[in-house]
C-alpha positions in Angstrom: 0.0 0.0 0.0 1.2 3.5 -0.7 2.1 5.0 2.4 1.7 9.0 2.2 3.1 10.4 5.7 2.0 13.7 6.5 4.7 14.8 8.4 8.1 15.9 7.7 10.4 13.4 7.8 9.7 11.9 4.4 9.6 15.4 2.9 12.7 15.9 4.0 14.0 12.4 2.5 12.7 13.5 -0.7 13.9 17.0 -0.9 17.7 15.7 0.7 18.0 12.9 -1.6 16.2 13.6 -4.7 15.1 10.2 -5.4 12.7 10.7 -8.1 14.2 10.1 -11.4 13.0 10.8 -15.2 12.8 8.4 -18.1 12.5 9.3 -21.6 11.2 6.8 -24.0 12.4 6.6 -27.6 10.5 8.4 -30.4 7.9 6.2 -31.8 9.0 4.9 -35.4 6.1 5.3 -37.8 5.0 2.9 -40.4 6.8 4.8 -43.2 9.9 5.3 -41.2 9.7 1.8 -40.5 10.4 1.1 -44.2 7.1 -0.3 -45.6 8.1 -1.9 -49.2 7.0 0.0 -52.0 4.3 -2.1 -54.5 7.2 -2.6 -56.8 9.4 -4.1 -54.7 6.6 -6.5 -53.3 6.1 -7.6 -56.9 9.9 -8.3 -57.4 10.0 -10.5 -54.1 7.0 -12.0 -53.9 7.9 -15.1 -55.4 11.2 -15.3 -53.1 9.3 -14.9 -50.2 6.8 -17.7 -51.0 10.0 -20.1 -51.2 11.4 -18.7 -48.3 8.2 -18.9 -46.4 7.6 -22.5 -47.4 11.3 -23.4 -46.1 10.9 -21.6 -43.1 7.6 -23.2 -42.2 9.2 -26.8 -42.8 12.2 -26.1 -40.6 10.7 -24.4 -37.7 7.1 -25.9 -37.4 5.9 -26.2 -34.3 6.2 -30.3 -32.6 3.1 -31.7 -31.9 2.2 -31.7 -28.5 3.1 -35.2 -26.5 0.2 -35.1 -24.1 -3.2 -33.0 -23.7 -1.7 -31.8 -20.8 1.0 -30.1 -22.4 -1.6 -29.2 -25.2 -3.4 -27.2 -23.0 -0.8 -25.1 -20.8 -0.9 -22.3 -23.0 -4.7 -22.0 -22.7 -4.5 -22.6 -19.2 -2.1 -20.0 -18.6 -4.0 -17.5 -20.6 -7.2 -18.5 -18.6 -5.2 -18.0 -15.1 -3.9 -14.6 -16.5 -7.7 -13.6 -17.6 -8.9 -14.8 -13.9 -6.3 -12.4 -12.3 -7.3 -9.3 -14.1 -11.0 -9.9 -13.5 -10.1 -10.1 -9.9 -9.0 -6.6 -9.4 -11.6 -3.5 -10.0 -9.9 -0.3 -10.6 -12.5 2.4 -10.4 -9.7 5.1 -9.4 -10.7 8.7 -10.5 -14.1 7.9 -12.5 -15.9 11.0 -10.6 -18.8 8.3 -9.4 -21.5 9.1 -7.5 -22.9 5.7 -7.0 -21.9 2.4 -8.4 -25.4 1.8 -10.0 -24.2 1.5 -13.7 -20.8 -0.5 -12.6 -20.8 -4.1 -12.7 -18.9 -5.8 -9.7 -18.0 -9.4 -10.2 -18.3 -11.5 -6.9 -14.9 -13.4 -7.8 -12.7 -9.9 -7.1 -10.4 -9.8 -4.6 -9.7 -6.2 -4.5 -11.9 -2.9 -5.4 -10.0 0.4 -5.5 -12.5 3.2 -5.6 -10.4 6.0 -4.8 -11.0 9.5 -5.7 -14.5 9.4 -6.5 -17.9 11.3 -5.4 -19.2 8.4 -3.0 -21.2 8.9 -0.4 -22.9 5.7 0.2 -21.7 2.3 0.5 -23.2 -0.2 -2.7 -24.8 -3.4 -0.9 -23.5 -5.6 -3.4 -19.7 -4.9 -1.9 -21.0 -6.8 1.1 -21.6 -9.7 -1.3 -18.0 -10.3 -2.6 -17.0 -13.1 -0.8 -13.6 -13.1 -2.1 -12.7 -9.5 -1.4 -9.4 -9.1 0.4 -8.6 -5.2 -0.4 -11.1 -2.4 -0.3 -10.0 0.9 -0.6 -12.6 4.0 -0.4 -9.7 6.8 -0.2 -10.7 10.5 -0.8 -14.5 9.9 -1.1 -17.2 11.6 1.0 -18.1 9.0 3.2 -19.6 10.0 6.9 -19.8 8.1 9.9 -23.3 6.9 9.1 -22.6 5.9 5.8 -19.8 3.5 7.0 -22.4 2.0 9.7 -23.3 -1.0 7.3 -19.4 -2.3 7.1 -20.2 -3.6 10.5 -23.5 -6.0 9.1 -21.2 -7.5 6.3 -20.0 -10.9 7.4 -19.6 -12.1 3.9 -16.7 -10.1 3.4 -15.1 -11.0 6.7 -11.7 -12.1 5.2 -11.2 -8.7 4.2 -7.4 -8.1 5.0 -6.8 -4.4 3.8 -9.3 -1.3 4.3 -8.3 2.1 3.4 -10.7 5.0 4.5 -8.2 7.8 3.8 -9.4 11.4 3.0 -12.8 11.3 3.9 -15.5 12.9 6.3 -15.3 10.6 9.5 -15.2 11.9 12.9 -14.7 8.5 14.9 -13.3 4.9 14.2 -15.9 2.6 12.4 -16.9 -0.5 13.8 -14.5 -3.2 11.5 -14.6 -5.7 14.4 -16.7 -7.9 11.4 -13.0 -8.4 9.4 -11.2 -11.1 11.7 -8.3 -10.8 9.5 -7.6 -7.4 8.8 -3.8 -6.5 8.7 -3.7 -3.0 7.0 -6.2 -0.2 8.3 -5.9 3.4 7.2 -8.3 6.2 8.3 -5.8 9.1 7.8 -6.8 12.5 6.8 -10.1 12.7 8.5 -11.5 14.5 11.6 -11.3 11.6 14.3 -10.8 12.8 17.8 -10.3 9.5 19.6 -9.2 6.4 19.1 -12.3 4.2 20.8 -13.6 1.6 19.0 -9.9 0.3 18.3 -9.9 -2.3 20.9 -12.3 -4.3 18.7 -10.2 -4.2 15.5 -8.4 -7.6 14.7 -5.4 -8.3 16.6 -3.9 -9.5 13.7 -3.3 -6.0 12.6 0.1 -5.3 10.9 0.0 -1.3 9.8 -2.4 1.7 11.1 -2.6 4.7 9.6 -4.5 7.2 11.3 -2.2 10.6 10.9 -3.8 13.9 9.8 -6.7 13.7 12.4 -7.4 15.6 16.0 -6.3 13.0 18.5 -5.2 14.0 21.6 -4.4 10.4 23.2 -3.1 7.1 22.2 -5.3 4.7 23.6 -7.0 1.3 22.8 -4.0 -0.2 21.0 -2.8 -2.5 23.8 -4.0 -6.0 22.1 -2.2 -5.0 18.6 0.9 -7.2 19.8 1.4 -7.8 15.8 1.5 -4.1 14.6 4.5 -3.4 12.9 3.6 0.4 11.5 2.1 3.0 13.3 1.4 6.5 11.9 0.3 9.1 14.4 2.1 12.3 12.5 -0.2 15.7 12.5 -2.5 15.2 15.3 -2.5 16.9 18.7 -0.8 14.3 21.3 1.0 15.6 23.8 2.4 12.4 25.2 3.8 9.1 24.3 1.6 6.2 25.8 0.2 2.8 25.4 2.9 1.7 22.9 4.3 -0.7 25.8 3.0 -4.0 24.1 4.2 -3.3 20.8 7.2 -5.4 20.8 7.3 -5.9 17.1 6.8 -2.5 16.3 9.4 -1.5 13.6 8.3 2.2 12.3 6.8 5.0 14.7 5.9 8.3 13.2 4.7 10.9 15.3 5.6 14.1 13.8 4.1 17.5 13.8 2.1 16.6 17.5 2.9 18.6 20.7 5.3 15.7 22.7 8.0 17.1 24.8 9.4 13.9 26.3 10.7 10.5 24.7 9.0 7.7 26.2 9.4 4.3 24.4 9.4 1.8 27.0 12.0 -0.5 25.5 10.8 -1.0 22.1 13.7 -3.0 21.0 12.1 -3.6 17.5 12.1 -0.2 16.3 13.6 0.4 13.3 12.4 3.8 12.2 10.9 6.7 14.4 10.3 10.5 13.6 9.3 13.0 16.1 10.0 15.9 14.0 7.9 19.4 14.6 7.4 18.7 18.0 8.2 19.9 21.4 11.3 18.2 22.2 14.4 19.9 24.5 16.4 16.5 25.2 17.6 13.6 22.7 17.3 11.1 25.8 14.9 8.1 25.7 16.2 6.1 22.8 18.6 4.2 24.4 16.9 1.0 24.4 16.0 1.0 21.0 19.0 -0.8 19.7 17.5 -2.1 16.4 17.1 1.6 15.6 18.3 2.6 11.9 16.7 5.6 11.6 15.8 8.7 13.4 14.2 11.9 12.6 14.3 14.8 15.4 14.4 18.0 13.2 12.5 21.0 13.9 12.5 20.7 17.8 14.2 22.7 20.5 17.4 20.4 21.2 20.4 22.1 22.4 22.6 19.2 23.0 23.2 15.7 21.3 23.2 13.1 24.1 21.9 9.3 24.6 22.6 8.0 21.4 25.8 5.8 22.0 23.7 2.6 22.4 22.1 3.1 19.2 24.9 1.3 17.2 22.8 0.1 14.4 21.9 3.9 13.2 22.4 4.9 9.7 20.3 7.9 9.5 20.0 10.8 12.2 18.3 14.0 11.2 18.7 16.6 14.1 18.3 19.8 11.9 16.6 22.8 12.7 17.6 22.5 16.3 19.7 24.5 18.7 22.7 22.5 18.7 26.2 24.1 19.4 28.4 21.0 18.5 28.5 17.8 17.3 28.9 15.3 20.3 28.1 11.8 21.8 28.1 10.0 18.1 31.5 8.8 18.1 30.8 5.6 18.4 28.2 5.1 15.6 30.0 2.9 12.8 27.2 2.6 10.3 26.0 6.1 10.3 25.9 7.3 6.6 23.5 10.1 6.5 23.7 13.0 9.0 21.6 16.2 8.8 22.6 19.2 11.2 21.7 22.0 9.0 19.9 25.0 10.5 21.4 25.0 14.1 24.1 27.2 15.9 27.3 25.0 15.4 29.9 27.5 15.0 33.3 25.4 14.4 34.4 22.3 12.6 37.2 22.1 14.8 37.0 18.4 16.2 34.6 17.2 13.7 36.9 14.6 12.7 37.0 12.9 16.3 33.3 13.7 16.7 32.4 11.3 13.8 35.1 9.1 14.4 33.3 5.8 14.2 31.6 6.9 10.9 34.4 8.5 9.0 34.6 5.9 6.4 31.2 5.1 6.0 29.3 8.4 6.2 28.0 9.5 2.7 25.9 12.3 3.2 26.2 15.5 5.5 24.2 18.9 5.6 25.6 21.5 7.9 24.6 24.6 6.0 23.0 27.1 7.7 25.6 27.0 10.5 27.8 29.6 11.4 30.8 27.1 10.8 29.2 27.0 7.1 30.9 30.1 6.7 34.5 29.2 6.5 35.6 29.4 3.4 37.2 26.1 3.6 34.0 24.4 4.6 33.7 21.7 1.7 37.3 21.0 1.6 37.5 20.5 5.5 34.7 18.1 5.0 35.9 16.3 1.9 39.3 15.6 3.3 37.9 14.3 6.9 35.3 12.3 5.2 37.0 10.3 2.1 33.6 8.4 1.2 31.1 11.6 1.4 29.1 11.9 -1.7 27.0 14.7 -0.8 27.6 17.9 1.3 24.4 19.7 1.5 23.1 20.3 -1.9 26.4 19.3 -3.5 26.8 16.1 -4.9 30.3 14.8 -5.7 
């Protein structure tokens, strides 16, 4: 599923790494450019073509299938391919107000109704017994319009439900879907997570960014959760996370959090707390599996508490109040370090401060610091880090 994060971590990653690439296809060749033979030339070579075709057919004629099973293989493959195509119904951006004139094959396993004008559920969806994925993203559904979801036992095997960008004010009743593993209610107006206690304990990915949440609650039973997206809400406290032993990604950017409280989530690989109200980096010491840490746009004045994060590859502490680079000298796997928009005055001692990652570091951002005004700024960094590929926006 496409994960579209509302906070600033992915946005920074896109800006700084410029991952998007363009691809140009060759100019199509017209029939005339392909060299269609003139009529006169066809008449001259017609006889030779007939002879050549006779020889070719004799030499390359396919052998007779040895068995009926072998003979039927291509037909079976074609039928299987056709069945796969029929199992996915994609009605994205059709500007539909209803589905009255749309055929909904009962054998479909995926139904995508993204970007339409739907405000009511078609009851036929509730009879699609093989349905595994349902996307109602970017429509006009209200809480009342989705009440029928709880009365559709025929599609109890649904595994992915996307209700992103609608008009919801509460978590809908999805207790019918016992196999649900992906649930997305981002970009709505939900003010509480009440009702989540009824969601399948098999849930692995939960997206509820860009809502109006003030508290993390009713998630204690989600022991298999791997991705939790809570960015762009009104959260002040990190709570209710202690039972998520296998959680790998936690996105909490653009909230009002002041203190890091992770309760020893040792499986975490990525965490974002960008654009919060942090003044300290303490609280991550038990997250020993952490590989990416995003803390930009806070009020952090000192780099500390990171010495145990030996697997860290990406560290973003840009747009804070740092005056020096400290506490990360033993991070041997660090590849990307973003320190731009701070108050770091000097580059003296940067080789010691980053001794562990001296050979590994490929990207460093230090622009908009006093030290970046040094005429030797770039040459010092390139001399210090032999494998550096990018300094600020400049690639080497």
